[in-house]
Structures are given as structure tokens and as C-alpha cells.
PDB file of the backbone (N, CA, C, O) and the ligand in Angstrom, with CONECT records:
HET     ZN  A 101       1
ATOM      1  N   MET A   1      31.293  22.214  39.138  1.00  0.00           N
ATOM      2  CA  MET A   1      32.050  22.147  37.847  1.00  0.00           C
ATOM      3  C   MET A   1      32.231  23.407  37.281  1.00  0.00           C
ATOM      4  O   MET A   1      33.246  23.648  36.628  1.00  0.00           O
ATOM      5  N   GLU A   2      31.231  24.359  37.486  1.00  0.00           N
ATOM      6  CA  GLU A   2      31.320  25.608  36.915  1.00  0.00           C
ATOM      7  C   GLU A   2      32.305  26.552  37.636  1.00  0.00           C
ATOM      8  O   GLU A   2      32.893  27.486  37.090  1.00  0.00           O
ATOM      9  N   LYS A   3      32.407  26.207  38.872  1.00  0.00           N
ATOM     10  CA  LYS A   3      33.487  27.063  39.621  1.00  0.00           C
ATOM     11  C   LYS A   3      34.926  26.553  39.377  1.00  0.00           C
ATOM     12  O   LYS A   3      35.562  25.915  40.216  1.00  0.00           O
ATOM     13  N   HIS A   4      35.366  26.884  38.188  1.00  0.00           N
ATOM     14  CA  HIS A   4      36.608  26.451  37.865  1.00  0.00           C
ATOM     15  C   HIS A   4      37.872  26.781  38.761  1.00  0.00           C
ATOM     16  O   HIS A   4      38.818  26.004  38.892  1.00  0.00           O
ATOM     17  N   GLY A   5      37.782  27.977  39.337  1.00  0.00           N
ATOM     18  CA  GLY A   5      38.770  28.414  40.242  1.00  0.00           C
ATOM     19  C   GLY A   5      38.774  27.693  41.588  1.00  0.00           C
ATOM     20  O   GLY A   5      39.722  27.805  42.366  1.00  0.00           O
ATOM     21  N   ASP A   6      37.723  26.970  41.841  1.00  0.00           N
ATOM     22  CA  ASP A   6      37.750  26.294  43.264  1.00  0.00           C
ATOM     23  C   ASP A   6      37.789  24.785  43.123  1.00  0.00           C
ATOM     24  O   ASP A   6      37.576  24.071  44.103  1.00  0.00           O
ATOM     25  N   LEU A   7      38.044  24.306  41.977  1.00  0.00           N
ATOM     26  CA  LEU A   7      38.162  22.840  41.816  1.00  0.00           C
ATOM     27  C   LEU A   7      39.376  22.292  42.458  1.00  0.00           C
ATOM     28  O   LEU A   7      40.453  22.878  42.356  1.00  0.00           O
ATOM     29  N   VAL A   8      39.243  21.216  43.100  1.00  0.00           N
ATOM     30  CA  VAL A   8      40.337  20.521  43.804  1.00  0.00           C
ATOM     31  C   VAL A   8      40.213  19.062  43.433  1.00  0.00           C
ATOM     32  O   VAL A   8      39.291  18.361  43.849  1.00  0.00           O
ATOM     33  N   VAL A   9      41.188  18.621  42.623  1.00  0.00           N
ATOM     34  CA  VAL A   9      41.144  17.184  42.242  1.00  0.00           C
ATOM     35  C   VAL A   9      42.632  16.733  42.567  1.00  0.00           C
ATOM     36  O   VAL A   9      43.609  17.470  42.427  1.00  0.00           O
ATOM     37  N   LYS A  10      42.670  15.468  43.003  1.00  0.00           N
ATOM     38  CA  LYS A  10      44.008  14.783  43.314  1.00  0.00           C
ATOM     39  C   LYS A  10      44.396  14.142  41.963  1.00  0.00           C
ATOM     40  O   LYS A  10      43.639  13.365  41.380  1.00  0.00           O
ATOM     41  N   VAL A  11      45.597  14.499  41.497  1.00  0.00           N
ATOM     42  CA  VAL A  11      46.201  13.754  40.429  1.00  0.00           C
ATOM     43  C   VAL A  11      47.637  13.448  40.639  1.00  0.00           C
ATOM     44  O   VAL A  11      48.335  14.131  41.388  1.00  0.00           O
ATOM     45  N   ASN A  12      48.019  12.562  40.071  1.00  0.00           N
ATOM     46  CA  ASN A  12      49.458  12.020  40.166  1.00  0.00           C
ATOM     47  C   ASN A  12      50.363  13.008  39.614  1.00  0.00           C
ATOM     48  O   ASN A  12      50.411  13.146  38.392  1.00  0.00           O
ATOM     49  N   PRO A  13      51.144  13.766  40.445  1.00  0.00           N
ATOM     50  CA  PRO A  13      52.084  14.713  39.872  1.00  0.00           C
ATOM     51  C   PRO A  13      53.321  14.181  39.239  1.00  0.00           C
ATOM     52  O   PRO A  13      54.162  14.953  38.778  1.00  0.00           O
ATOM     53  N   LYS A  14      53.462  12.875  39.201  1.00  0.00           N
ATOM     54  CA  LYS A  14      54.679  12.360  38.697  1.00  0.00           C
ATOM     55  C   LYS A  14      54.775  12.573  37.184  1.00  0.00           C
ATOM     56  O   LYS A  14      53.852  12.312  36.413  1.00  0.00           O
ATOM     57  N   GLU A  15      55.956  13.064  36.822  1.00  0.00           N
ATOM     58  CA  GLU A  15      56.347  13.348  35.440  1.00  0.00           C
ATOM     59  C   GLU A  15      55.567  14.512  34.750  1.00  0.00           C
ATOM     60  O   GLU A  15      55.578  14.688  33.531  1.00  0.00           O
ATOM     61  N   THR A  16      54.881  15.300  35.652  1.00  0.00           N
ATOM     62  CA  THR A  16      54.163  16.335  34.969  1.00  0.00           C
ATOM     63  C   THR A  16      54.975  17.483  34.595  1.00  0.00           C
ATOM     64  O   THR A  16      54.540  18.382  33.875  1.00  0.00           O
ATOM     65  N   SER A  17      56.187  17.459  35.093  1.00  0.00           N
ATOM     66  CA  SER A  17      57.205  18.409  34.624  1.00  0.00           C
ATOM     67  C   SER A  17      58.094  18.111  33.535  1.00  0.00           C
ATOM     68  O   SER A  17      58.897  18.933  33.094  1.00  0.00           O
ATOM     69  N   THR A  18      57.953  16.899  33.082  1.00  0.00           N
ATOM     70  CA  THR A  18      58.910  16.440  32.005  1.00  0.00           C
ATOM     71  C   THR A  18      58.162  15.893  30.867  1.00  0.00           C
ATOM     72  O   THR A  18      58.780  15.411  29.918  1.00  0.00           O
ATOM     73  N   THR A  19      56.743  15.933  30.888  1.00  0.00           N
ATOM     74  CA  THR A  19      55.988  15.437  29.793  1.00  0.00           C
ATOM     75  C   THR A  19      55.330  16.531  28.978  1.00  0.00           C
ATOM     76  O   THR A  19      54.687  17.436  29.511  1.00  0.00           O
ATOM     77  N   CYS A  20      55.503  16.426  27.698  1.00  0.00           N
ATOM     78  CA  CYS A  20      54.940  17.428  26.787  1.00  0.00           C
ATOM     79  C   CYS A  20      53.351  17.451  26.841  1.00  0.00           C
ATOM     80  O   CYS A  20      52.691  16.462  26.524  1.00  0.00           O
ATOM     81  N   PRO A  21      52.808  18.591  27.245  1.00  0.00           N
ATOM     82  CA  PRO A  21      51.326  18.680  27.233  1.00  0.00           C
ATOM     83  C   PRO A  21      50.737  18.652  26.049  1.00  0.00           C
ATOM     84  O   PRO A  21      49.528  18.429  25.983  1.00  0.00           O
ATOM     85  N   ALA A  22      51.520  18.880  24.885  1.00  0.00           N
ATOM     86  CA  ALA A  22      50.922  18.859  23.495  1.00  0.00           C
ATOM     87  C   ALA A  22      50.931  17.556  22.849  1.00  0.00           C
ATOM     88  O   ALA A  22      49.981  17.214  22.146  1.00  0.00           O
ATOM     89  N   CYS A  23      52.097  16.690  23.069  1.00  0.00           N
ATOM     90  CA  CYS A  23      52.141  15.408  22.349  1.00  0.00           C
ATOM     91  C   CYS A  23      52.454  14.338  23.333  1.00  0.00           C
ATOM     92  O   CYS A  23      52.420  13.186  22.900  1.00  0.00           O
ATOM     93  N   GLY A  24      52.762  14.529  24.620  1.00  0.00           N
ATOM     94  CA  GLY A  24      52.975  13.502  25.470  1.00  0.00           C
ATOM     95  C   GLY A  24      54.415  12.876  25.511  1.00  0.00           C
ATOM     96  O   GLY A  24      54.739  11.918  26.214  1.00  0.00           O
ATOM     97  N   SER A  25      55.243  13.577  24.632  1.00  0.00           N
ATOM     98  CA  SER A  25      56.697  13.053  24.684  1.00  0.00           C
ATOM     99  C   SER A  25      57.457  13.600  25.848  1.00  0.00           C
ATOM    100  O   SER A  25      56.979  14.433  26.618  1.00  0.00           O
ATOM    101  N   LYS A  26      58.656  13.103  25.947  1.00  0.00           N
ATOM    102  CA  LYS A  26      59.529  13.621  27.009  1.00  0.00           C
ATOM    103  C   LYS A  26      60.039  14.967  26.755  1.00  0.00           C
ATOM    104  O   LYS A  26      60.378  15.271  25.611  1.00  0.00           O
ATOM    105  N   MET A  27      60.120  15.765  27.680  1.00  0.00           N
ATOM    106  CA  MET A  27      60.708  17.026  27.550  1.00  0.00           C
ATOM    107  C   MET A  27      62.062  17.244  28.210  1.00  0.00           C
ATOM    108  O   MET A  27      62.372  16.656  29.246  1.00  0.00           O
ATOM    109  N   ILE A  28      62.848  18.092  27.594  1.00  0.00           N
ATOM    110  CA  ILE A  28      64.313  18.202  28.158  1.00  0.00           C
ATOM    111  C   ILE A  28      64.461  19.670  28.470  1.00  0.00           C
ATOM    112  O   ILE A  28      63.916  20.549  27.803  1.00  0.00           O
ATOM    113  N   SER A  29      65.250  19.895  29.550  1.00  0.00           N
ATOM    114  CA  SER A  29      65.657  21.216  30.074  1.00  0.00           C
ATOM    115  C   SER A  29      66.209  21.969  28.995  1.00  0.00           C
ATOM    116  O   SER A  29      67.004  21.447  28.213  1.00  0.00           O
ATOM    117  N   ASN A  30      65.822  23.239  28.888  1.00  0.00           N
ATOM    118  CA  ASN A  30      66.395  24.120  27.894  1.00  0.00           C
ATOM    119  C   ASN A  30      66.586  25.474  28.399  1.00  0.00           C
ATOM    120  O   ASN A  30      65.927  26.439  28.012  1.00  0.00           O
ATOM    121  N   GLY A  31      67.572  25.517  29.335  1.00  0.00           N
ATOM    122  CA  GLY A  31      67.867  26.839  29.891  1.00  0.00           C
ATOM    123  C   GLY A  31      67.509  26.803  31.414  1.00  0.00           C
ATOM    124  O   GLY A  31      67.328  25.728  31.986  1.00  0.00           O
ATOM    125  N   TYR A  32      67.414  27.982  32.041  1.00  0.00           N
ATOM    126  CA  TYR A  32      67.135  28.061  33.463  1.00  0.00           C
ATOM    127  C   TYR A  32      65.855  27.551  33.895  1.00  0.00           C
ATOM    128  O   TYR A  32      65.763  26.679  34.759  1.00  0.00           O
ATOM    129  N   ARG A  33      64.733  28.145  33.236  1.00  0.00           N
ATOM    130  CA  ARG A  33      63.444  27.731  33.650  1.00  0.00           C
ATOM    131  C   ARG A  33      62.639  27.104  32.396  1.00  0.00           C
ATOM    132  O   ARG A  33      61.540  26.575  32.565  1.00  0.00           O
ATOM    133  N   LYS A  34      63.207  27.190  31.229  1.00  0.00           N
ATOM    134  CA  LYS A  34      62.632  26.703  30.160  1.00  0.00           C
ATOM    135  C   LYS A  34      62.742  25.221  29.981  1.00  0.00           C
ATOM    136  O   LYS A  34      63.709  24.620  30.449  1.00  0.00           O
ATOM    137  N   ILE A  35      61.769  24.593  29.308  1.00  0.00           N
ATOM    138  CA  ILE A  35      61.715  23.213  29.022  1.00  0.00           C
ATOM    139  C   ILE A  35      61.116  23.047  27.676  1.00  0.00           C
ATOM    140  O   ILE A  35      60.119  23.668  27.309  1.00  0.00           O
ATOM    141  N   ARG A  36      61.820  22.106  26.889  1.00  0.00           N
ATOM    142  CA  ARG A  36      61.456  21.906  25.514  1.00  0.00           C
ATOM    143  C   ARG A  36      61.063  20.400  25.105  1.00  0.00           C
ATOM    144  O   ARG A  36      61.656  19.456  25.627  1.00  0.00           O
ATOM    145  N   CYS A  37      60.162  20.226  24.262  1.00  0.00           N
ATOM    146  CA  CYS A  37      59.771  18.934  23.881  1.00  0.00           C
ATOM    147  C   CYS A  37      60.734  18.369  22.806  1.00  0.00           C
ATOM    148  O   CYS A  37      61.029  19.065  21.834  1.00  0.00           O
ATOM    149  N   SER A  38      61.210  17.164  22.959  1.00  0.00           N
ATOM    150  CA  SER A  38      62.272  16.693  21.911  1.00  0.00           C
ATOM    151  C   SER A  38      61.492  16.211  20.698  1.00  0.00           C
ATOM    152  O   SER A  38      62.109  15.855  19.694  1.00  0.00           O
ATOM    153  N   ASN A  39      60.113  16.183  20.744  1.00  0.00           N
ATOM    154  CA  ASN A  39      59.373  15.656  19.628  1.00  0.00           C
ATOM    155  C   ASN A  39      58.817  16.826  18.757  1.00  0.00           C
ATOM    156  O   ASN A  39      59.125  16.944  17.571  1.00  0.00           O
ATOM    157  N   CYS A  40      58.004  17.660  19.394  1.00  0.00           N
ATOM    158  CA  CYS A  40      57.271  18.575  18.651  1.00  0.00           C
ATOM    159  C   CYS A  40      57.746  20.073  18.876  1.00  0.00           C
ATOM    160  O   CYS A  40      57.134  21.010  18.365  1.00  0.00           O
ATOM    161  N   ASP A  41      58.854  20.245  19.656  1.00  0.00           N
ATOM    162  CA  ASP A  41      59.410  21.536  19.891  1.00  0.00           C
ATOM    163  C   ASP A  41      58.586  22.493  20.688  1.00  0.00           C
ATOM    164  O   ASP A  41      58.828  23.699  20.727  1.00  0.00           O
ATOM    165  N   PHE A  42      57.625  21.923  21.308  1.00  0.00           N
ATOM    166  CA  PHE A  42      56.840  22.783  22.179  1.00  0.00           C
ATOM    167  C   PHE A  42      57.652  23.297  23.388  1.00  0.00           C
ATOM    168  O   PHE A  42      58.183  22.464  24.122  1.00  0.00           O
ATOM    169  N   GLU A  43      57.770  24.498  23.619  1.00  0.00           N
ATOM    170  CA  GLU A  43      58.646  25.048  24.630  1.00  0.00           C
ATOM    171  C   GLU A  43      57.872  25.976  25.616  1.00  0.00           C
ATOM    172  O   GLU A  43      57.078  26.805  25.171  1.00  0.00           O
ATOM    173  N   GLU A  44      58.079  25.853  26.837  1.00  0.00           N
ATOM    174  CA  GLU A  44      57.432  26.572  27.863  1.00  0.00           C
ATOM    175  C   GLU A  44      58.184  26.635  29.044  1.00  0.00           C
ATOM    176  O   GLU A  44      59.138  25.867  29.170  1.00  0.00           O
ATOM    177  N   ASN A  45      57.864  27.529  30.033  1.00  0.00           N
ATOM    178  CA  ASN A  45      58.314  27.570  31.341  1.00  0.00           C
ATOM    179  C   ASN A  45      57.961  26.294  32.081  1.00  0.00           C
ATOM    180  O   ASN A  45      56.824  25.830  32.007  1.00  0.00           O
ATOM    181  N   ARG A  46      58.938  25.710  32.808  1.00  0.00           N
ATOM    182  CA  ARG A  46      58.730  24.465  33.430  1.00  0.00           C
ATOM    183  C   ARG A  46      57.492  24.436  34.374  1.00  0.00           C
ATOM    184  O   ARG A  46      56.765  23.445  34.450  1.00  0.00           O
ATOM    185  N   GLY A  47      57.294  25.562  35.080  1.00  0.00           N
ATOM    186  CA  GLY A  47      56.148  25.593  35.970  1.00  0.00           C
ATOM    187  C   GLY A  47      54.756  25.496  35.070  1.00  0.00           C
ATOM    188  O   GLY A  47      53.805  24.804  35.433  1.00  0.00           O
ATOM    189  N   VAL A  48      54.760  26.193  33.982  1.00  0.00           N
ATOM    190  CA  VAL A  48      53.562  26.268  33.129  1.00  0.00           C
ATOM    191  C   VAL A  48      53.304  24.831  32.616  1.00  0.00           C
ATOM    192  O   VAL A  48      52.170  24.353  32.589  1.00  0.00           O
ATOM    193  N   VAL A  49      54.386  24.179  32.220  1.00  0.00           N
ATOM    194  CA  VAL A  49      54.247  22.747  31.701  1.00  0.00           C
ATOM    195  C   VAL A  49      53.647  21.827  32.767  1.00  0.00           C
ATOM    196  O   VAL A  49      52.810  20.965  32.497  1.00  0.00           O
ATOM    197  N   THR A  50      54.124  22.061  33.987  1.00  0.00           N
ATOM    198  CA  THR A  50      53.627  21.215  35.145  1.00  0.00           C
ATOM    199  C   THR A  50      52.180  21.509  35.336  1.00  0.00           C
ATOM    200  O   THR A  50      51.383  20.589  35.517  1.00  0.00           O
ATOM    201  N   VAL A  51      51.809  22.759  35.303  1.00  0.00           N
ATOM    202  CA  VAL A  51      50.358  23.065  35.574  1.00  0.00           C
ATOM    203  C   VAL A  51      49.570  22.528  34.344  1.00  0.00           C
ATOM    204  O   VAL A  51      48.594  21.812  34.569  1.00  0.00           O
ATOM    205  N   LEU A  52      49.880  22.787  33.196  1.00  0.00           N
ATOM    206  CA  LEU A  52      49.184  22.353  32.023  1.00  0.00           C
ATOM    207  C   LEU A  52      48.967  20.786  32.089  1.00  0.00           C
ATOM    208  O   LEU A  52      47.852  20.318  31.855  1.00  0.00           O
ATOM    209  N   ASN A  53      49.937  20.062  32.379  1.00  0.00           N
ATOM    210  CA  ASN A  53      49.926  18.678  32.583  1.00  0.00           C
ATOM    211  C   ASN A  53      48.913  18.073  33.670  1.00  0.00           C
ATOM    212  O   ASN A  53      48.182  17.094  33.522  1.00  0.00           O
ATOM    213  N   ILE A  54      49.041  18.862  34.755  1.00  0.00           N
ATOM    214  CA  ILE A  54      48.095  18.481  35.933  1.00  0.00           C
ATOM    215  C   ILE A  54      46.688  18.963  35.629  1.00  0.00           C
ATOM    216  O   ILE A  54      45.731  18.315  36.054  1.00  0.00           O
ATOM    217  N   GLU A  55      46.523  19.992  34.965  1.00  0.00           N
ATOM    218  CA  GLU A  55      45.209  20.407  34.634  1.00  0.00           C
ATOM    219  C   GLU A  55      44.673  19.448  33.529  1.00  0.00           C
ATOM    220  O   GLU A  55      43.471  19.196  33.444  1.00  0.00           O
ATOM    221  N   LYS A  56      45.470  18.996  32.806  1.00  0.00           N
ATOM    222  CA  LYS A  56      45.068  18.108  31.606  1.00  0.00           C
ATOM    223  C   LYS A  56      44.598  16.669  32.255  1.00  0.00           C
ATOM    224  O   LYS A  56      43.624  16.047  31.830  1.00  0.00           O
ATOM    225  N   ARG A  57      45.400  16.243  33.309  1.00  0.00           N
ATOM    226  CA  ARG A  57      45.065  15.009  33.859  1.00  0.00           C
ATOM    227  C   ARG A  57      43.765  15.124  34.683  1.00  0.00           C
ATOM    228  O   ARG A  57      42.956  14.199  34.744  1.00  0.00           O
ATOM    229  N   ALA A  58      43.609  16.278  35.300  1.00  0.00           N
ATOM    230  CA  ALA A  58      42.462  16.446  36.101  1.00  0.00           C
ATOM    231  C   ALA A  58      41.187  16.549  35.199  1.00  0.00           C
ATOM    232  O   ALA A  58      40.112  16.058  35.545  1.00  0.00           O
ATOM    233  N   LEU A  59      41.359  17.170  34.106  1.00  0.00           N
ATOM    234  CA  LEU A  59      40.171  17.345  33.255  1.00  0.00           C
ATOM    235  C   LEU A  59      39.889  15.949  32.583  1.00  0.00           C
ATOM    236  O   LEU A  59      38.730  15.622  32.330  1.00  0.00           O
ATOM    237  N   GLU A  60      40.947  15.134  32.297  1.00  0.00           N
ATOM    238  CA  GLU A  60      40.732  13.890  31.791  1.00  0.00           C
ATOM    239  C   GLU A  60      39.939  12.885  32.753  1.00  0.00           C
ATOM    240  O   GLU A  60      39.189  11.971  32.410  1.00  0.00           O
ATOM    241  N   LYS A  61      40.300  13.291  34.053  1.00  0.00           N
ATOM    242  CA  LYS A  61      39.585  12.355  35.079  1.00  0.00           C
ATOM    243  C   LYS A  61      38.104  12.644  35.100  1.00  0.00           C
ATOM    244  O   LYS A  61      37.310  11.745  35.376  1.00  0.00           O
ATOM    245  N   TRP A  62      37.719  13.829  34.827  1.00  0.00           N
ATOM    246  CA  TRP A  62      36.295  14.153  34.842  1.00  0.00           C
ATOM    247  C   TRP A  62      35.662  13.766  33.463  1.00  0.00           C
ATOM    248  O   TRP A  62      34.444  13.625  33.355  1.00  0.00           O
ATOM    249  N   GLU A  63      36.452  13.612  32.499  1.00  0.00           N
ATOM    250  CA  GLU A  63      35.854  13.201  31.169  1.00  0.00           C
ATOM    251  C   GLU A  63      34.896  14.295  30.726  1.00  0.00           C
ATOM    252  O   GLU A  63      33.853  14.039  30.126  1.00  0.00           O
ATOM    253  N   GLU A  64      35.278  15.492  31.037  1.00  0.00           N
ATOM    254  CA  GLU A  64      34.507  16.621  30.600  1.00  0.00           C
ATOM    255  C   GLU A  64      35.112  17.293  29.327  1.00  0.00           C
ATOM    256  O   GLU A  64      36.330  17.454  29.263  1.00  0.00           O
ATOM    257  N   PRO A  65      34.301  17.682  28.331  1.00  0.00           N
ATOM    258  CA  PRO A  65      34.954  18.351  27.201  1.00  0.00           C
ATOM    259  C   PRO A  65      35.245  19.781  27.493  1.00  0.00           C
ATOM    260  O   PRO A  65      34.434  20.664  27.214  1.00  0.00           O
ATOM    261  N   TYR A  66      36.495  20.039  28.100  1.00  0.00           N
ATOM    262  CA  TYR A  66      36.800  21.237  28.457  1.00  0.00           C
ATOM    263  C   TYR A  66      38.011  21.572  27.501  1.00  0.00           C
ATOM    264  O   TYR A  66      38.909  20.732  27.440  1.00  0.00           O
ATOM    265  N   PRO A  67      38.105  22.605  26.827  1.00  0.00           N
ATOM    266  CA  PRO A  67      39.176  22.865  25.991  1.00  0.00           C
ATOM    267  C   PRO A  67      40.423  23.389  26.784  1.00  0.00           C
ATOM    268  O   PRO A  67      40.337  24.197  27.709  1.00  0.00           O
ATOM    269  N   LEU A  68      41.549  22.861  26.339  1.00  0.00           N
ATOM    270  CA  LEU A  68      42.777  23.160  27.033  1.00  0.00           C
ATOM    271  C   LEU A  68      43.441  24.272  26.162  1.00  0.00           C
ATOM    272  O   LEU A  68      43.773  24.074  24.993  1.00  0.00           O
ATOM    273  N   ARG A  69      43.605  25.421  26.799  1.00  0.00           N
ATOM    274  CA  ARG A  69      44.060  26.567  26.014  1.00  0.00           C
ATOM    275  C   ARG A  69      45.375  27.165  26.775  1.00  0.00           C
ATOM    276  O   ARG A  69      45.287  28.086  27.587  1.00  0.00           O
ATOM    277  N   PRO A  70      46.447  26.615  26.464  1.00  0.00           N
ATOM    278  CA  PRO A  70      47.742  27.089  27.137  1.00  0.00           C
ATOM    279  C   PRO A  70      48.018  28.630  26.957  1.00  0.00           C
ATOM    280  O   PRO A  70      48.620  29.287  27.806  1.00  0.00           O
ATOM    281  N   SER A  71      47.529  29.150  25.782  1.00  0.00           N
ATOM    282  CA  SER A  71      47.723  30.628  25.612  1.00  0.00           C
ATOM    283  C   SER A  71      46.835  31.349  26.429  1.00  0.00           C
ATOM    284  O   SER A  71      47.065  32.545  26.608  1.00  0.00           O
ATOM    285  N   ALA A  72      45.823  30.800  26.971  1.00  0.00           N
ATOM    286  CA  ALA A  72      44.751  31.534  27.832  1.00  0.00           C
ATOM    287  C   ALA A  72      45.127  31.432  29.353  1.00  0.00           C
ATOM    288  O   ALA A  72      44.496  32.056  30.206  1.00  0.00           O
ATOM    289  N   TYR A  73      46.165  30.629  29.640  1.00  0.00           N
ATOM    290  CA  TYR A  73      46.465  30.383  30.969  1.00  0.00           C
ATOM    291  C   TYR A  73      46.974  31.657  31.664  1.00  0.00           C
ATOM    292  O   TYR A  73      47.727  32.421  31.060  1.00  0.00           O
ATOM    293  N   GLY A  74      46.575  31.898  32.920  1.00  0.00           N
ATOM    294  CA  GLY A  74      47.059  32.911  33.656  1.00  0.00           C
ATOM    295  C   GLY A  74      45.868  33.699  34.321  1.00  0.00           C
ATOM    296  O   GLY A  74      46.099  34.391  35.313  1.00  0.00           O
ATOM    297  N   GLY A  75      44.664  33.614  33.824  1.00  0.00           N
ATOM    298  CA  GLY A  75      43.632  34.314  34.377  1.00  0.00           C
ATOM    299  C   GLY A  75      43.007  33.590  35.484  1.00  0.00           C
ATOM    300  O   GLY A  75      42.647  34.235  36.469  1.00  0.00           O
ATOM    301  N   CYS A  76      42.826  32.237  35.431  1.00  0.00           N
ATOM    302  CA  CYS A  76      42.145  31.453  36.312  1.00  0.00           C
ATOM    303  C   CYS A  76      42.851  30.232  36.650  1.00  0.00           C
ATOM    304  O   CYS A  76      42.970  29.311  35.842  1.00  0.00           O
ATOM    305  N   LYS A  77      43.385  30.201  37.984  1.00  0.00           N
ATOM    306  CA  LYS A  77      44.149  29.073  38.304  1.00  0.00           C
ATOM    307  C   LYS A  77      43.200  28.039  39.003  1.00  0.00           C
ATOM    308  O   LYS A  77      42.409  28.382  39.881  1.00  0.00           O
ATOM    309  N   PRO A  78      43.325  26.829  38.582  1.00  0.00           N
ATOM    310  CA  PRO A  78      42.529  25.740  39.294  1.00  0.00           C
ATOM    311  C   PRO A  78      43.097  25.503  40.603  1.00  0.00           C
ATOM    312  O   PRO A  78      44.308  25.673  40.743  1.00  0.00           O
ATOM    313  N   GLY A  79      42.352  25.116  41.628  1.00  0.00           N
ATOM    314  CA  GLY A  79      42.809  24.912  42.938  1.00  0.00           C
ATOM    315  C   GLY A  79      43.457  23.527  43.066  1.00  0.00           C
ATOM    316  O   GLY A  79      43.015  22.677  43.839  1.00  0.00           O
ATOM    317  N   ILE A  80      44.494  23.341  42.297  1.00  0.00           N
ATOM    318  CA  ILE A  80      45.182  22.050  42.391  1.00  0.00           C
ATOM    319  C   ILE A  80      46.627  22.238  42.941  1.00  0.00           C
ATOM    320  O   ILE A  80      47.364  23.162  42.595  1.00  0.00           O
ATOM    321  N   ASP A  81      46.957  21.257  43.839  1.00  0.00           N
ATOM    322  CA  ASP A  81      48.236  21.322  44.244  1.00  0.00           C
ATOM    323  C   ASP A  81      49.228  20.691  43.367  1.00  0.00           C
ATOM    324  O   ASP A  81      49.235  19.481  43.144  1.00  0.00           O
ATOM    325  N   ALA A  82      50.062  21.525  42.875  1.00  0.00           N
ATOM    326  CA  ALA A  82      50.910  21.096  41.706  1.00  0.00           C
ATOM    327  C   ALA A  82      52.008  20.215  42.243  1.00  0.00           C
ATOM    328  O   ALA A  82      52.743  19.683  41.411  1.00  0.00           O
ATOM    329  N   GLY A  83      52.190  20.020  43.356  1.00  0.00           N
ATOM    330  CA  GLY A  83      53.178  19.023  43.882  1.00  0.00           C
ATOM    331  C   GLY A  83      54.605  19.533  43.619  1.00  0.00           C
ATOM    332  O   GLY A  83      54.914  20.672  43.969  1.00  0.00           O
ATOM    333  N   ASN A  84      55.462  18.731  43.024  1.00  0.00           N
ATOM    334  CA  ASN A  84      56.847  19.059  42.761  1.00  0.00           C
ATOM    335  C   ASN A  84      56.914  20.041  41.637  1.00  0.00           C
ATOM    336  O   ASN A  84      56.250  19.873  40.614  1.00  0.00           O
ATOM    337  N   ARG A  85      57.723  21.088  41.815  1.00  0.00           N
ATOM    338  CA  ARG A  85      57.875  22.038  40.799  1.00  0.00           C
ATOM    339  C   ARG A  85      59.440  21.969  40.402  1.00  0.00           C
ATOM    340  O   ARG A  85      59.886  22.702  39.519  1.00  0.00           O
TER     341      ARG A  85
HETATM  342 ZN    ZN A 101      55.669  17.589  22.253  1.00  0.00          ZN2+
END
């Protein structure tokens, strides 16, 4: 559990690229790579949204209190197959 970078968890990649990681609403395409939430206006790169959602699902599976920090993303990538991008 401590080796965050080596974690491999199977999660369902379905809709991870279209679901808002902040509020769970449907996200809409907003430009070439950007995607935006129709509910809370959360906007991010499509790939980042996918990773955030997969990470969120993986963490929910463990039921571990691990803080999700979108702004901190980039340093340590979980070993999760992102599936469709
Ligand atoms: Zn949202």
C-alpha cells in the first residue's frame, strides 16, 4: 500500500473519460484535448480526467482514506492501465 507507484488494481475504465472526477456529472468535450463538466465547470485535459477517475475508483476499492489531489498529479503515476484514452 505504501508503494504507490507500483500499485496495480483492475478497475472498470468505462466512462472514466466522460465523468467529472469532482462531482460525478457528465463531461463534455471542450476543444482538442480539453473536457469540461456540464455541472461544476471543472475543466481538464481528457487524459488527466481519465487518470483521476481511474485513480479515484481504485482508491475507492481499497476504501483507504487517501486524499485525491488533482493539482498534485504528475509526480507519481499509479501502475494502472488507463484503458481507453
Ligand atoms: Zn463536475
